[in-house]
CHARMM-style PDB file with segment names, atoms N, HN, CA, C and O in Angstrom:
ATOM      1  N   MET     1       0.828  -1.191   0.000  1.00  0.00      PROA
ATOM      2  CA  MET     1       0.000   0.000   0.000  1.00  0.00      PROA
ATOM      3  C   MET     1       0.873   1.256   0.000  1.00  0.00      PROA
ATOM      4  O   MET     1       0.542   2.260  -0.631  1.00  0.00      PROA
ATOM      5  N   ASN     2       1.986   1.179   0.716  1.00  0.00      PROA
ATOM      6  HN  ASN     2       2.255   0.364   1.228  1.00  0.00      PROA
ATOM      7  CA  ASN     2       2.874   2.327   0.796  1.00  0.00      PROA
ATOM      8  C   ASN     2       3.492   2.623  -0.576  1.00  0.00      PROA
ATOM      9  O   ASN     2       3.648   3.786  -0.947  1.00  0.00      PROA
ATOM     10  N   THR     3       3.838   1.593  -1.315  1.00  0.00      PROA
ATOM     11  HN  THR     3       3.711   0.648  -1.014  1.00  0.00      PROA
ATOM     12  CA  THR     3       4.410   1.775  -2.645  1.00  0.00      PROA
ATOM     13  C   THR     3       3.385   2.406  -3.584  1.00  0.00      PROA
ATOM     14  O   THR     3       3.727   3.280  -4.381  1.00  0.00      PROA
ATOM     15  N   PHE     4       2.159   1.976  -3.495  1.00  0.00      PROA
ATOM     16  HN  PHE     4       1.882   1.266  -2.848  1.00  0.00      PROA
ATOM     17  CA  PHE     4       1.096   2.542  -4.326  1.00  0.00      PROA
ATOM     18  C   PHE     4       0.928   4.038  -4.039  1.00  0.00      PROA
ATOM     19  O   PHE     4       0.785   4.835  -4.966  1.00  0.00      PROA
ATOM     20  N   LEU     5       0.945   4.415  -2.769  1.00  0.00      PROA
ATOM     21  HN  LEU     5       1.061   3.768  -2.016  1.00  0.00      PROA
ATOM     22  CA  LEU     5       0.803   5.831  -2.426  1.00  0.00      PROA
ATOM     23  C   LEU     5       2.009   6.634  -2.910  1.00  0.00      PROA
ATOM     24  O   LEU     5       1.860   7.792  -3.300  1.00  0.00      PROA
ATOM     25  N   SER     6       3.177   6.046  -2.891  1.00  0.00      PROA
ATOM     26  HN  SER     6       3.298   5.105  -2.575  1.00  0.00      PROA
ATOM     27  CA  SER     6       4.369   6.730  -3.388  1.00  0.00      PROA
ATOM     28  C   SER     6       4.253   6.974  -4.894  1.00  0.00      PROA
ATOM     29  O   SER     6       4.536   8.069  -5.378  1.00  0.00      PROA
ATOM     30  N   TYR     7       3.833   5.944  -5.625  1.00  0.00      PROA
ATOM     31  HN  TYR     7       3.602   5.054  -5.232  1.00  0.00      PROA
ATOM     32  CA  TYR     7       3.620   6.104  -7.058  1.00  0.00      PROA
ATOM     33  C   TYR     7       2.541   7.145  -7.344  1.00  0.00      PROA
ATOM     34  O   TYR     7       2.670   7.934  -8.279  1.00  0.00      PROA
ATOM     35  N   LEU     8       1.504   7.146  -6.560  1.00  0.00      PROA
ATOM     36  HN  LEU     8       1.399   6.504  -5.800  1.00  0.00      PROA
ATOM     37  CA  LEU     8       0.418   8.110  -6.740  1.00  0.00      PROA
ATOM     38  C   LEU     8       0.902   9.531  -6.471  1.00  0.00      PROA
ATOM     39  O   LEU     8       0.512  10.461  -7.177  1.00  0.00      PROA
ATOM     40  N   ALA     9       1.743   9.706  -5.463  1.00  0.00      PROA
ATOM     41  HN  ALA     9       2.060   8.950  -4.890  1.00  0.00      PROA
ATOM     42  CA  ALA     9       2.284  11.029  -5.156  1.00  0.00      PROA
ATOM     43  C   ALA     9       3.199  11.518  -6.283  1.00  0.00      PROA
ATOM     44  O   ALA     9       3.144  12.689  -6.659  1.00  0.00      PROA
ATOM     45  N   VAL    10       4.029  10.640  -6.817  1.00  0.00      PROA
ATOM     46  HN  VAL    10       4.074   9.689  -6.511  1.00  0.00      PROA
ATOM     47  CA  VAL    10       4.907  11.017  -7.927  1.00  0.00      PROA
ATOM     48  C   VAL    10       4.076  11.375  -9.154  1.00  0.00      PROA
ATOM     49  O   VAL    10       4.380  12.349  -9.843  1.00  0.00      PROA
ATOM     50  N   LEU    11       3.054  10.614  -9.428  1.00  0.00      PROA
ATOM     51  HN  LEU    11       2.808   9.822  -8.868  1.00  0.00      PROA
ATOM     52  CA  LEU    11       2.179  10.895 -10.560  1.00  0.00      PROA
ATOM     53  C   LEU    11       1.477  12.247 -10.393  1.00  0.00      PROA
ATOM     54  O   LEU    11       1.361  13.014 -11.349  1.00  0.00      PROA
ATOM     55  N   ALA    12       1.010  12.531  -9.175  1.00  0.00      PROA
ATOM     56  HN  ALA    12       1.104  11.908  -8.399  1.00  0.00      PROA
ATOM     57  CA  ALA    12       0.340  13.805  -8.910  1.00  0.00      PROA
ATOM     58  C   ALA    12       1.306  14.975  -9.111  1.00  0.00      PROA
ATOM     59  O   ALA    12       0.918  15.997  -9.678  1.00  0.00      PROA
ATOM     60  N   LEU    13       2.540  14.847  -8.664  1.00  0.00      PROA
ATOM     61  HN  LEU    13       2.855  14.017  -8.203  1.00  0.00      PROA
ATOM     62  CA  LEU    13       3.524  15.911  -8.863  1.00  0.00      PROA
ATOM     63  C   LEU    13       3.859  16.077 -10.343  1.00  0.00      PROA
ATOM     64  O   LEU    13       4.016  17.198 -10.827  1.00  0.00      PROA
ATOM     65  N   PHE    14       3.967  14.970 -11.050  1.00  0.00      PROA
ATOM     66  HN  PHE    14       3.840  14.060 -10.657  1.00  0.00      PROA
ATOM     67  CA  PHE    14       4.247  15.013 -12.474  1.00  0.00      PROA
ATOM     68  C   PHE    14       3.143  15.757 -13.219  1.00  0.00      PROA
ATOM     69  O   PHE    14       3.424  16.593 -14.078  1.00  0.00      PROA
ATOM     70  N   VAL    15       1.898  15.457 -12.894  1.00  0.00      PROA
ATOM     71  HN  VAL    15       1.669  14.778 -12.196  1.00  0.00      PROA
ATOM     72  CA  VAL    15       0.757  16.139 -13.517  1.00  0.00      PROA
ATOM     73  C   VAL    15       0.747  17.612 -13.136  1.00  0.00      PROA
ATOM     74  O   VAL    15       0.448  18.464 -13.972  1.00  0.00      PROA
ATOM     75  N   LEU    16       1.065  17.919 -11.900  1.00  0.00      PROA
ATOM     76  HN  LEU    16       1.308  17.227 -11.221  1.00  0.00      PROA
ATOM     77  CA  LEU    16       1.087  19.302 -11.435  1.00  0.00      PROA
ATOM     78  C   LEU    16       2.136  20.120 -12.178  1.00  0.00      PROA
ATOM     79  O   LEU    16       1.915  21.297 -12.462  1.00  0.00      PROA
ATOM     80  N   VAL    17       3.270  19.510 -12.493  1.00  0.00      PROA
ATOM     81  HN  VAL    17       3.449  18.554 -12.262  1.00  0.00      PROA
ATOM     82  CA  VAL    17       4.322  20.213 -13.212  1.00  0.00      PROA
ATOM     83  C   VAL    17       3.970  20.362 -14.693  1.00  0.00      PROA
ATOM     84  O   VAL    17       4.238  21.408 -15.284  1.00  0.00      PROA
ATOM     85  N   LEU    18       3.377  19.341 -15.296  1.00  0.00      PROA
ATOM     86  HN  LEU    18       3.159  18.491 -14.816  1.00  0.00      PROA
ATOM     87  CA  LEU    18       3.076  19.378 -16.725  1.00  0.00      PROA
ATOM     88  C   LEU    18       1.795  20.128 -17.086  1.00  0.00      PROA
ATOM     89  O   LEU    18       1.629  20.529 -18.237  1.00  0.00      PROA
ATOM     90  N   LEU    19       0.910  20.321 -16.155  1.00  0.00      PROA
ATOM     91  HN  LEU    19       1.044  19.995 -15.219  1.00  0.00      PROA
ATOM     92  CA  LEU    19      -0.383  20.931 -16.460  1.00  0.00      PROA
ATOM     93  C   LEU    19      -0.267  22.319 -17.096  1.00  0.00      PROA
ATOM     94  O   LEU    19      -0.934  22.558 -18.103  1.00  0.00      PROA
ATOM     95  N   PRO    20       0.534  23.243 -16.571  1.00  0.00      PROA
ATOM     96  CA  PRO    20       0.624  24.555 -17.237  1.00  0.00      PROA
ATOM     97  C   PRO    20       1.149  24.472 -18.667  1.00  0.00      PROA
ATOM     98  O   PRO    20       0.693  25.215 -19.536  1.00  0.00      PROA
ATOM     99  N   ALA    21       2.097  23.584 -18.918  1.00  0.00      PROA
ATOM    100  HN  ALA    21       2.468  22.980 -18.212  1.00  0.00      PROA
ATOM    101  CA  ALA    21       2.626  23.441 -20.268  1.00  0.00      PROA
ATOM    102  C   ALA    21       1.562  22.896 -21.209  1.00  0.00      PROA
ATOM    103  O   ALA    21       1.454  23.354 -22.346  1.00  0.00      PROA
ATOM    104  N   LEU    22       0.782  21.935 -20.760  1.00  0.00      PROA
ATOM    105  HN  LEU    22       0.869  21.563 -19.836  1.00  0.00      PROA
ATOM    106  CA  LEU    22      -0.259  21.364 -21.609  1.00  0.00      PROA
ATOM    107  C   LEU    22      -1.369  22.373 -21.891  1.00  0.00      PROA
ATOM    108  O   LEU    22      -1.899  22.419 -23.001  1.00  0.00      PROA
ATOM    109  N   VAL    23      -1.720  23.177 -20.895  1.00  0.00      PROA
ATOM    110  HN  VAL    23      -1.289  23.140 -19.993  1.00  0.00      PROA
ATOM    111  CA  VAL    23      -2.742  24.208 -21.099  1.00  0.00      PROA
ATOM    112  C   VAL    23      -2.238  25.244 -22.097  1.00  0.00      PROA
ATOM    113  O   VAL    23      -2.992  25.678 -22.968  1.00  0.00      PROA
ATOM    114  N   GLY    24      -0.968  25.649 -21.983  1.00  0.00      PROA
ATOM    115  HN  GLY    24      -0.355  25.297 -21.275  1.00  0.00      PROA
ATOM    116  CA  GLY    24      -0.392  26.601 -22.925  1.00  0.00      PROA
ATOM    117  C   GLY    24      -0.335  26.048 -24.332  1.00  0.00      PROA
ATOM    118  O   GLY    24      -0.614  26.758 -25.298  1.00  0.00      PROA
ATOM    119  N   PHE    25       0.026  24.776 -24.450  1.00  0.00      PROA
ATOM    120  HN  PHE    25       0.252  24.199 -23.665  1.00  0.00      PROA
ATOM    121  CA  PHE    25       0.085  24.132 -25.759  1.00  0.00      PROA
ATOM    122  C   PHE    25      -1.303  24.100 -26.404  1.00  0.00      PROA
ATOM    123  O   PHE    25      -1.438  24.371 -27.597  1.00  0.00      PROA
ATOM    124  N   ALA    26      -2.318  23.774 -25.631  1.00  0.00      PROA
ATOM    125  HN  ALA    26      -2.208  23.554 -24.662  1.00  0.00      PROA
ATOM    126  CA  ALA    26      -3.686  23.739 -26.160  1.00  0.00      PROA
ATOM    127  C   ALA    26      -4.131  25.138 -26.595  1.00  0.00      PROA
ATOM    128  O   ALA    26      -4.806  25.283 -27.614  1.00  0.00      PROA
ATOM    129  N   ARG    27      -3.760  26.156 -25.836  1.00  0.00      PROA
ATOM    130  HN  ARG    27      -3.212  26.038 -25.008  1.00  0.00      PROA
ATOM    131  CA  ARG    27      -4.124  27.531 -26.178  1.00  0.00      PROA
ATOM    132  C   ARG    27      -3.436  27.951 -27.476  1.00  0.00      PROA
ATOM    133  O   ARG    27      -4.067  28.566 -28.336  1.00  0.00      PROA
ATOM    134  N   GLU    28      -2.156  27.627 -27.627  1.00  0.00      PROA
ATOM    135  HN  GLU    28      -1.644  27.128 -26.928  1.00  0.00      PROA
ATOM    136  CA  GLU    28      -1.427  27.967 -28.845  1.00  0.00      PROA
ATOM    137  C   GLU    28      -2.047  27.284 -30.074  1.00  0.00      PROA
ATOM    138  O   GLU    28      -2.157  27.898 -31.135  1.00  0.00      PROA
ATOM    139  N   ARG    29      -2.443  26.039 -29.931  1.00  0.00      PROA
ATOM    140  HN  ARG    29      -2.354  25.540 -29.069  1.00  0.00      PROA
ATOM    141  CA  ARG    29      -3.070  25.335 -31.058  1.00  0.00      PROA
ATOM    142  C   ARG    29      -4.399  25.979 -31.432  1.00  0.00      PROA
ATOM    143  O   ARG    29      -4.737  26.071 -32.612  1.00  0.00      PROA
ATOM    144  N   ARG    30      -5.159  26.427 -30.422  1.00  0.00      PROA
ATOM    145  HN  ARG    30      -4.885  26.352 -29.463  1.00  0.00      PROA
ATOM    146  CA  ARG    30      -6.439  27.089 -30.700  1.00  0.00      PROA
ATOM    147  C   ARG    30      -6.209  28.393 -31.454  1.00  0.00      PROA
ATOM    148  O   ARG    30      -6.943  28.706 -32.391  1.00  0.00      PROA
ATOM    149  N   ILE    31      -5.191  29.158 -31.047  1.00  0.00      PROA
ATOM    150  HN  ILE    31      -4.595  28.903 -30.285  1.00  0.00      PROA
ATOM    151  CA  ILE    31      -4.881  30.416 -31.721  1.00  0.00      PROA
ATOM    152  C   ILE    31      -4.413  30.145 -33.150  1.00  0.00      PROA
ATOM    153  O   ILE    31      -4.827  30.837 -34.081  1.00  0.00      PROA
ATOM    154  N   ASP    32      -3.552  29.141 -33.326  1.00  0.00      PROA
ATOM    155  HN  ASP    32      -3.216  28.579 -32.570  1.00  0.00      PROA
ATOM    156  CA  ASP    32      -3.088  28.791 -34.672  1.00  0.00      PROA
ATOM    157  C   ASP    32      -4.238  28.388 -35.575  1.00  0.00      PROA
ATOM    158  O   ASP    32      -4.280  28.763 -36.747  1.00  0.00      PROA
ATOM    159  N   ARG    33      -5.165  27.626 -35.029  1.00  0.00      PROA
ATOM    160  HN  ARG    33      -5.130  27.321 -34.078  1.00  0.00      PROA
ATOM    161  CA  ARG    33      -6.325  27.201 -35.812  1.00  0.00      PROA
ATOM    162  C   ARG    33      -7.156  28.409 -36.237  1.00  0.00      PROA
ATOM    163  O   ARG    33      -7.624  28.474 -37.374  1.00  0.00      PROA
ATOM    164  N   ALA    34      -7.339  29.364 -35.328  1.00  0.00      PROA
ATOM    165  HN  ALA    34      -6.959  29.311 -34.405  1.00  0.00      PROA
ATOM    166  CA  ALA    34      -8.117  30.558 -35.650  1.00  0.00      PROA
ATOM    167  C   ALA    34      -7.408  31.395 -36.715  1.00  0.00      PROA
ATOM    168  O   ALA    34      -8.057  31.942 -37.607  1.00  0.00      PROA
ATOM    169  N   LEU    35      -6.086  31.496 -36.628  1.00  0.00      PROA
ATOM    170  HN  LEU    35      -5.559  31.052 -35.904  1.00  0.00      PROA
ATOM    171  CA  LEU    35      -5.340  32.260 -37.624  1.00  0.00      PROA
ATOM    172  C   LEU    35      -5.401  31.592 -38.995  1.00  0.00      PROA
ATOM    173  O   LEU    35      -5.560  32.272 -40.009  1.00  0.00      PROA
ATOM    174  N   ARG    36      -5.277  30.266 -39.031  1.00  0.00      PROA
ATOM    175  HN  ARG    36      -5.148  29.714 -38.208  1.00  0.00      PROA
ATOM    176  CA  ARG    36      -5.366  29.557 -40.306  1.00  0.00      PROA
ATOM    177  C   ARG    36      -6.746  29.735 -40.936  1.00  0.00      PROA
ATOM    178  O   ARG    36      -6.865  29.921 -42.147  1.00  0.00      PROA
ATOM    179  N   GLU    37      -7.782  29.678 -40.106  1.00  0.00      PROA
ATOM    180  HN  GLU    37      -7.685  29.528 -39.122  1.00  0.00      PROA
ATOM    181  CA  GLU    37      -9.146  29.850 -40.620  1.00  0.00      PROA
ATOM    182  C   GLU    37      -9.340  31.261 -41.170  1.00  0.00      PROA
ATOM    183  O   GLU    37      -9.966  31.439 -42.215  1.00  0.00      PROA
ATOM    184  N   ALA    38      -8.811  32.258 -40.478  1.00  0.00      PROA
ATOM    185  HN  ALA    38      -8.303  32.114 -39.629  1.00  0.00      PROA
ATOM    186  CA  ALA    38      -8.931  33.634 -40.953  1.00  0.00      PROA
ATOM    187  C   ALA    38      -8.147  33.836 -42.242  1.00  0.00      PROA
ATOM    188  O   ALA    38      -8.588  34.567 -43.129  1.00  0.00      PROA
ATOM    189  N   GLU    39      -6.992  33.197 -42.352  1.00  0.00      PROA
ATOM    190  HN  GLU    39      -6.634  32.603 -41.632  1.00  0.00      PROA
ATOM    191  CA  GLU    39      -6.199  33.297 -43.570  1.00  0.00      PROA
ATOM    192  C   GLU    39      -6.901  32.607 -44.730  1.00  0.00      PROA
ATOM    193  O   GLU    39      -6.853  33.092 -45.861  1.00  0.00      PROA
ATOM    194  N   ARG    40      -7.545  31.491 -44.463  1.00  0.00      PROA
ATOM    195  HN  ARG    40      -7.584  31.097 -43.544  1.00  0.00      PROA
ATOM    196  CA  ARG    40      -8.247  30.741 -45.493  1.00  0.00      PROA
ATOM    197  C   ARG    40      -9.440  31.537 -46.027  1.00  0.00      PROA
ATOM    198  O   ARG    40      -9.752  31.476 -47.216  1.00  0.00      PROA
ATOM    199  N   ARG    41     -10.100  32.280 -45.143  1.00  0.00      PROA
ATOM    200  HN  ARG    41      -9.847  32.330 -44.177  1.00  0.00      PROA
ATOM    201  CA  ARG    41     -11.244  33.078 -45.576  1.00  0.00      PROA
ATOM    202  C   ARG    41     -10.819  34.200 -46.515  1.00  0.00      PROA
ATOM    203  O   ARG    41     -11.604  34.657 -47.345  1.00  0.00      PROA
ATOM    204  N   GLY    42      -9.594  34.631 -46.378  1.00  0.00      PROA
ATOM    205  HN  GLY    42      -8.956  34.260 -45.703  1.00  0.00      PROA
ATOM    206  CA  GLY    42      -9.046  35.617 -47.308  1.00  0.00      PROA
ATOM    207  C   GLY    42      -9.521  37.024 -47.050  1.00  0.00      PROA
ATOM    208  O   GLY    42      -9.577  37.482 -45.909  1.00  0.00      PROA
ATOM    209  N   GLY    43      -9.868  37.712 -48.141  1.00  0.00      PROA
ATOM    210  HN  GLY    43      -9.822  37.340 -49.068  1.00  0.00      PROA
ATOM    211  CA  GLY    43     -10.160  39.131 -48.065  1.00  0.00      PROA
ATOM    212  C   GLY    43     -11.597  39.470 -47.741  1.00  0.00      PROA
ATOM    213  O   GLY    43     -11.997  40.623 -47.904  1.00  0.00      PROA
ATOM    214  N   ALA    44     -12.375  38.532 -47.297  1.00  0.00      PROA
ATOM    215  HN  ALA    44     -12.049  37.596 -47.165  1.00  0.00      PROA
ATOM    216  CA  ALA    44     -13.766  38.829 -46.971  1.00  0.00      PROA
ATOM    217  C   ALA    44     -13.829  39.736 -45.747  1.00  0.00      PROA
ATOM    218  O   ALA    44     -13.415  39.347 -44.655  1.00  0.00      PROA
ATOM    219  N   GLU    45     -14.350  40.946 -45.938  1.00  0.00      PROA
ATOM    220  HN  GLU    45     -14.687  41.262 -46.826  1.00  0.00      PROA
ATOM    221  CA  GLU    45     -14.464  41.895 -44.838  1.00  0.00      PROA
ATOM    222  C   GLU    45     -15.913  41.967 -44.372  1.00  0.00      PROA
ATOM    223  O   GLU    45     -16.834  41.818 -45.175  1.00  0.00      PROA
ATOM    224  N   PRO    46     -16.115  42.193 -43.091  1.00  0.00      PROA
ATOM    225  CA  PRO    46     -17.484  42.401 -42.629  1.00  0.00      PROA
ATOM    226  C   PRO    46     -18.042  43.696 -43.216  1.00  0.00      PROA
ATOM    227  O   PRO    46     -17.281  44.637 -43.441  1.00  0.00      PROA
ATOM    228  N   PRO    47     -19.336  43.770 -43.468  1.00  0.00      PROA
ATOM    229  CA  PRO    47     -19.907  44.944 -44.132  1.00  0.00      PROA
ATOM    230  C   PRO    47     -19.714  46.243 -43.364  1.00  0.00      PROA
ATOM    231  O   PRO    47     -19.617  47.297 -43.994  1.00  0.00      PROA
ATOM    232  N   GLU    48     -19.654  46.224 -42.043  1.00  0.00      PROA
ATOM    233  HN  GLU    48     -19.733  45.368 -41.531  1.00  0.00      PROA
ATOM    234  CA  GLU    48     -19.536  47.474 -41.278  1.00  0.00      PROA
ATOM    235  C   GLU    48     -18.152  48.106 -41.391  1.00  0.00      PROA
ATOM    236  O   GLU    48     -18.001  49.297 -41.119  1.00  0.00      PROA
ATOM    237  N   THR    49     -17.129  47.329 -41.790  1.00  0.00      PROA
ATOM    238  HN  THR    49     -17.252  46.361 -42.011  1.00  0.00      PROA
ATOM    239  CA  THR    49     -15.782  47.894 -41.910  1.00  0.00      PROA
ATOM    240  C   THR    49     -15.339  47.998 -43.362  1.00  0.00      PROA
ATOM    241  O   THR    49     -14.165  48.257 -43.625  1.00  0.00      PROA
ATOM    242  N   ALA    50     -16.249  47.803 -44.307  1.00  0.00      PROA
ATOM    243  HN  ALA    50     -17.203  47.592 -44.092  1.00  0.00      PROA
ATOM    244  CA  ALA    50     -15.867  47.807 -45.710  1.00  0.00      PROA
ATOM    245  C   ALA    50     -15.395  49.189 -46.154  1.00  0.00      PROA
ATOM    246  O   ALA    50     -14.491  49.274 -46.985  1.00  0.00      PROA
ATOM    247  N   GLY    51     -15.966  50.264 -45.638  1.00  0.00      PROA
ATOM    248  HN  GLY    51     -16.700  50.195 -44.963  1.00  0.00      PROA
ATOM    249  CA  GLY    51     -15.583  51.611 -46.051  1.00  0.00      PROA
ATOM    250  C   GLY    51     -14.509  52.225 -45.171  1.00  0.00      PROA
ATOM    251  O   GLY    51     -14.025  53.314 -45.482  1.00  0.00      PROA
ATOM    252  N   ALA    52     -14.127  51.585 -44.110  1.00  0.00      PROA
ATOM    253  HN  ALA    52     -14.520  50.701 -43.858  1.00  0.00      PROA
ATOM    254  CA  ALA    52     -13.143  52.143 -43.188  1.00  0.00      PROA
ATOM    255  C   ALA    52     -11.743  52.048 -43.765  1.00  0.00      PROA
ATOM    256  O   ALA    52     -11.462  51.214 -44.626  1.00  0.00      PROA
ATOM    257  N   ALA    53     -10.871  52.915 -43.277  1.00  0.00      PROA
ATOM    258  HN  ALA    53     -11.098  53.592 -42.578  1.00  0.00      PROA
ATOM    259  CA  ALA    53      -9.473  52.886 -43.719  1.00  0.00      PROA
ATOM    260  C   ALA    53      -8.797  51.626 -43.193  1.00  0.00      PROA
ATOM    261  O   ALA    53      -9.076  51.183 -42.078  1.00  0.00      PROA
ATOM    262  N   ARG    54      -7.920  51.061 -43.989  1.00  0.00      PROA
ATOM    263  HN  ARG    54      -7.694  51.421 -44.894  1.00  0.00      PROA
ATOM    264  CA  ARG    54      -7.219  49.855 -43.573  1.00  0.00      PROA
ATOM    265  C   ARG    54      -6.028  50.232 -42.700  1.00  0.00      PROA
ATOM    266  O   ARG    54      -5.344  51.220 -42.969  1.00  0.00      PROA
ATOM    267  N   PRO    55      -5.781  49.454 -41.663  1.00  0.00      PROA
ATOM    268  CA  PRO    55      -4.616  49.751 -40.824  1.00  0.00      PROA
ATOM    269  C   PRO    55      -3.321  49.407 -41.562  1.00  0.00      PROA
ATOM    270  O   PRO    55      -3.284  48.521 -42.415  1.00  0.00      PROA
ATOM    271  N   VAL    56      -2.280  50.125 -41.211  1.00  0.00      PROA
ATOM    272  HN  VAL    56      -2.310  50.845 -40.518  1.00  0.00      PROA
ATOM    273  CA  VAL    56      -0.977  49.874 -41.817  1.00  0.00      PROA
ATOM    274  C   VAL    56      -0.350  48.686 -41.113  1.00  0.00      PROA
ATOM    275  O   VAL    56      -0.276  48.653 -39.885  1.00  0.00      PROA
ATOM    276  N   THR    57       0.099  47.716 -41.886  1.00  0.00      PROA
ATOM    277  HN  THR    57       0.038  47.743 -42.884  1.00  0.00      PROA
ATOM    278  CA  THR    57       0.730  46.546 -41.292  1.00  0.00      PROA
ATOM    279  C   THR    57       2.184  46.498 -41.720  1.00  0.00      PROA
ATOM    280  O   THR    57       2.513  46.754 -42.878  1.00  0.00      PROA
ATOM    281  N   ALA    58       3.035  46.174 -40.788  1.00  0.00      PROA
ATOM    282  HN  ALA    58       2.768  45.967 -39.847  1.00  0.00      PROA
ATOM    283  CA  ALA    58       4.461  46.068 -41.077  1.00  0.00      PROA
ATOM    284  C   ALA    58       4.778  44.654 -41.528  1.00  0.00      PROA
ATOM    285  O   ALA    58       4.189  43.689 -41.041  1.00  0.00      PROA
ATOM    286  N   THR    59       5.703  44.538 -42.453  1.00  0.00      PROA
ATOM    287  HN  THR    59       6.182  45.322 -42.849  1.00  0.00      PROA
ATOM    288  CA  THR    59       6.120  43.213 -42.893  1.00  0.00      PROA
ATOM    289  C   THR    59       7.337  42.792 -42.085  1.00  0.00      PROA
ATOM    290  O   THR    59       8.193  43.614 -41.761  1.00  0.00      PROA
ATOM    291  N   ARG    60       7.405  41.537 -41.770  1.00  0.00      PROA
ATOM    292  HN  ARG    60       6.709  40.869 -42.033  1.00  0.00      PROA
ATOM    293  CA  ARG    60       8.528  41.012 -40.998  1.00  0.00      PROA
ATOM    294  C   ARG    60       9.623  40.582 -41.956  1.00  0.00      PROA
ATOM    295  O   ARG    60       9.366  39.909 -42.955  1.00  0.00      PROA
ATOM    296  N   ARG    61      10.835  40.975 -41.641  1.00  0.00      PROA
ATOM    297  HN  ARG    61      11.043  41.522 -40.830  1.00  0.00      PROA
ATOM    298  CA  ARG    61      11.971  40.552 -42.442  1.00  0.00      PROA
ATOM    299  C   ARG    61      12.730  39.487 -41.676  1.00  0.00      PROA
ATOM    300  O   ARG    61      13.003  39.632 -40.485  1.00  0.00      PROA
ATOM    301  N   LEU    62      13.061  38.431 -42.367  1.00  0.00      PROA
ATOM    302  HN  LEU    62      12.839  38.313 -43.335  1.00  0.00      PROA
ATOM    303  CA  LEU    62      13.841  37.367 -41.760  1.00  0.00      PROA
ATOM    304  C   LEU    62      15.310  37.627 -42.038  1.00  0.00      PROA
ATOM    305  O   LEU    62      15.701  37.852 -43.183  1.00  0.00      PROA
ATOM    306  N   TYR    63      16.109  37.598 -41.007  1.00  0.00      PROA
ATOM    307  HN  TYR    63      15.791  37.415 -40.076  1.00  0.00      PROA
ATOM    308  CA  TYR    63      17.532  37.843 -41.142  1.00  0.00      PROA
ATOM    309  C   TYR    63      18.267  36.525 -41.286  1.00  0.00      PROA
ATOM    310  O   TYR    63      17.994  35.565 -40.565  1.00  0.00      PROA
ATOM    311  N   ALA    64      19.212  36.486 -42.236  1.00  0.00      PROA
ATOM    312  HN  ALA    64      19.434  37.265 -42.822  1.00  0.00      PROA
ATOM    313  CA  ALA    64      19.975  35.268 -42.471  1.00  0.00      PROA
ATOM    314  C   ALA    64      21.012  35.051 -41.381  1.00  0.00      PROA
ATOM    315  O   ALA    64      21.398  33.919 -41.089  1.00  0.00      PROA
ATOM    316  N   ARG    65      21.457  36.149 -40.785  1.00  0.00      PROA
ATOM    317  HN  ARG    65      21.143  37.069 -41.022  1.00  0.00      PROA
ATOM    318  CA  ARG    65      22.492  36.031 -39.757  1.00  0.00      PROA
ATOM    319  C   ARG    65      21.872  36.219 -38.380  1.00  0.00      PROA
ATOM    320  O   ARG    65      20.767  36.743 -38.240  1.00  0.00      PROA
ATOM    321  N   SER    66      22.596  35.786 -37.391  1.00  0.00      PROA
ATOM    322  HN  SER    66      23.493  35.360 -37.504  1.00  0.00      PROA
ATOM    323  CA  SER    66      22.097  35.944 -36.034  1.00  0.00      PROA
ATOM    324  C   SER    66      22.288  37.386 -35.583  1.00  0.00      PROA
ATOM    325  O   SER    66      22.994  38.150 -36.240  1.00  0.00      PROA
ATOM    326  N   TRP    67      21.679  37.758 -34.492  1.00  0.00      PROA
ATOM    327  HN  TRP    67      21.105  37.137 -33.958  1.00  0.00      PROA
ATOM    328  CA  TRP    67      21.756  39.109 -33.972  1.00  0.00      PROA
ATOM    329  C   TRP    67      23.185  39.471 -33.606  1.00  0.00      PROA
ATOM    330  O   TRP    67      23.608  40.605 -33.830  1.00  0.00      PROA
ATOM    331  N   ALA    68      23.940  38.527 -33.046  1.00  0.00      PROA
ATOM    332  HN  ALA    68      23.596  37.606 -32.864  1.00  0.00      PROA
ATOM    333  CA  ALA    68      25.305  38.809 -32.631  1.00  0.00      PROA
ATOM    334  C   ALA    68      26.196  39.114 -33.831  1.00  0.00      PROA
ATOM    335  O   ALA    68      27.091  39.952 -33.730  1.00  0.00      PROA
ATOM    336  N   ARG    69      25.972  38.462 -34.947  1.00  0.00      PROA
ATOM    337  HN  ARG    69      25.244  37.781 -35.030  1.00  0.00      PROA
ATOM    338  CA  ARG    69      26.785  38.706 -36.127  1.00  0.00      PROA
ATOM    339  C   ARG    69      26.354  39.962 -36.863  1.00  0.00      PROA
ATOM    340  O   ARG    69      27.150  40.542 -37.602  1.00  0.00      PROA
ATOM    341  N   ALA    70      25.114  40.394 -36.680  1.00  0.00      PROA
ATOM    342  HN  ALA    70      24.467  39.923 -36.080  1.00  0.00      PROA
ATOM    343  CA  ALA    70      24.621  41.565 -37.370  1.00  0.00      PROA
ATOM    344  C   ALA    70      25.178  42.858 -36.775  1.00  0.00      PROA
ATOM    345  O   ALA    70      25.154  43.892 -37.442  1.00  0.00      PROA
ATOM    346  N   GLN    71      25.672  42.827 -35.552  1.00  0.00      PROA
ATOM    347  HN  GLN    71      25.692  41.987 -35.010  1.00  0.00      PROA
ATOM    348  CA  GLN    71      26.228  44.003 -34.893  1.00  0.00      PROA
ATOM    349  C   GLN    71      27.592  44.329 -35.464  1.00  0.00      PROA
ATOM    350  O   GLN    71      28.371  43.436 -35.798  1.00  0.00      PROA
ATOM    351  N   LYS    72      27.873  45.630 -35.572  1.00  0.00      PROA
ATOM    352  HN  LYS    72      27.240  46.355 -35.300  1.00  0.00      PROA
ATOM    353  CA  LYS    72      29.177  46.062 -36.053  1.00  0.00      PROA
ATOM    354  C   LYS    72      30.197  45.933 -34.936  1.00  0.00      PROA
ATOM    355  O   LYS    72      29.922  46.305 -33.795  1.00  0.00      PROA
ATOM    356  N   THR    73      31.356  45.415 -35.253  1.00  0.00      PROA
ATOM    357  HN  THR    73      31.579  45.113 -36.179  1.00  0.00      PROA
ATOM    358  CA  THR    73      32.411  45.333 -34.266  1.00  0.00      PROA
ATOM    359  C   THR    73      33.346  46.513 -34.456  1.00  0.00      PROA
ATOM    360  O   THR    73      33.685  46.870 -35.584  1.00  0.00      PROA
ATOM    361  N   VAL    74      33.756  47.109 -33.366  1.00  0.00      PROA
ATOM    362  HN  VAL    74      33.480  46.819 -32.450  1.00  0.00      PROA
ATOM    363  CA  VAL    74      34.623  48.287 -33.438  1.00  0.00      PROA
ATOM    364  C   VAL    74      36.042  47.910 -33.123  1.00  0.00      PROA
ATOM    365  OT1 VAL    74      36.925  48.767 -33.132  1.00  0.00      PROA
TER     366      VAL     74
END
């Protein structure tokens, strides 16, 4: 019985440590799914914002070199 309780305690601690990571992973997947769905829908705008000005969006540039190599050395 003592061994069973020890295994149960270790399992409970393991779940307690992994729970925040699993919740975060599930949240990230939900956000990714929503972004993919919005991208798939494309340029369909809701009618109330059809005449509004579009916000300016910045494009992300991918750097081939790392940040440390991009700095100038003196």
